[in-house]
C-alpha positions, 0 to 999 in steps of 0.5 A, a space after each residue: 583850101 579857102 576860096 581866096 587861096 583857090 582864087 589866087 592859085 587860079 589867077 596865078 595859073 591863068 597869068 602864067 598861061 597868058 604870059 607864055 602865050 604872049 611870049 609865043 606871039 612875040 617869038 612869032 612876030 619877032 624871030 631872033 629876039 633874045 629870050 630875056 627880052 621876049 620874057 620882059 616884053 611879054 611881062 610888061 604886056 601882060 601886066 599893063 593889060 589895056 594901058 598901051 595896047 594901041 602901041 603894043 609894038 613899043 613893048 617890043 621895040 623898047 627892049 633895045 636901046 637902038 631898035 633901028 640897029 637890030 635886024 630882028 626888029 627891022 620889019 616891026 619898026 618899018 611897019 610902025 613907020 608906015 603906020 605913022 606915015 599913014 596916020 599923018 595923012 589925016 592930020 591937019 598940022 605939020 611938024 616942028 624941028 629941033 636939031 639938038 636931038 635925034 630919034 634913037 628908036 628909028 635912027 632919024 636925024 631929020 629932027 622932025 617932031 610932032 608939033 602937038 606931042 613932041 614925039 618923033 614925026 617918023 615913028 611916034 616915039 619919045 626916045 630922043 638923044 642929044 645930038 653930038 655937039 648940040 648946044 641944047 641951051 639948058 
């Protein structure tokens, strides 16, 4: 076996072990999450490595179209909202409103968006859905 073959085999083994451990972490944090979603979220976390580790919970929350409707995501979403609320305490700017869209992550119909990022003021995600009957003027 060449060194490259050995390297590839060892990396695959380590990656597999890493993903299995990540799946175990997700199962512990979000009991009741469907197994396919656990595997998919873990795969995204493992392949991204350090890309979005500041928002690692989004890998889990984005496994559902409407996280706010999922009982097994309730506590994780509440934690995210609490963290974002605390983050806003230190900001020197406010929010804008756009009553054409609501947030499909946290379910907010307050229409509040971060004035700098355009993300939901409550959960800091970019998961906007057109409000029924809204004239978006596009």
